[in-house]
C-alpha positions, 0 to 999 in steps of 0.5 A: 501455415496454410492448414493452420489459423494464422496468428499476428504478435498480438495475438488473433488472426491476421490475414489468410494470405500472408507473404514475407522474405529474409532479409539478406546480410549481403548481396552480390554485386555481380549478380546484381549487375547480370540480373537482367541476363540472368533472369532468363532461363527461369522467367521463361518457364514462369512464362508457360505455366503461368497460363494455367492460373488464368485457365483454371480461373474461370473454372475456379468460380464455376466450381464456387459457384455450383459447388460451394467448395474449393478443392483442395487439389486445386487450391495446392496447384495454385499455392505452388504456382504463386511461390514459384512466381514469388521467389522468381520476382523475388530474385527479379527484384534483387530481394535476394541472390539464391536462384529461383526454385522450381519446387524448394521454398527457399527464403519466400515465404508466402502462405494461403489459408485454405478456406476449410468448411462449408461456409468458407467462401461465399458462392456469389462473391467470385462473380465480382470481386473482380470490381470490390478490389477496384480500389487496390488495383488503382493503389497498386497501379500508382504503387507499382511505379514508385516500386521501379524506380525503388529497385532501380535504387537499390540495384545501384545500392547493391552495386555500390555497396554489396548491401540492400538498403533494409528501408527499401526493402521493407518497402518492396515487400511490404506492395508485394505483400498488398498485390500477393493478398489482392490477387488471393481475393480477387483472382485466386477466390482464397479467401473471401476476407477484404484484403487490407488497406497496409504494407504490414502482416 
């Protein structure tokens, strides 16, 4: 999907960053109960590699500014790191029970459209994207508080019923999708299209 134009259900191209997670028919009470302990090993690995993302940002800005090109291998590294991070956080926030893989997609789908062509990216926008994305970060900051409250409610629901409430699940996915698109625009710099103010695809 990352290599091709993404289509929305109604036809036409959708935003070039898509995020979704397969809804689980049931959730393990035991795994939910001890999730904060189970996450530690893979969380340490994520913490060690996540510094790469921050280290690459200045280099990407310079690459786009002077070469107006996003090297494909650089793009692929960024995408795979984001996918790995998404799997870890999806597991931690009780959206899936499968232990996060370091390389397999599993039930977490995060796709980026590669900015191909001479006019795919603007060489000057990377200098101000962080500022342009400020309204999104303000909203995401507020949503993050609600997000954590919903996670706690979901935890109790899973412990009691063994199932993640679908409405709460969809809300968490929507918040994560919004954050992924804003990150792709402002920091990964994979697209110049301004992120939409919405939860959906």
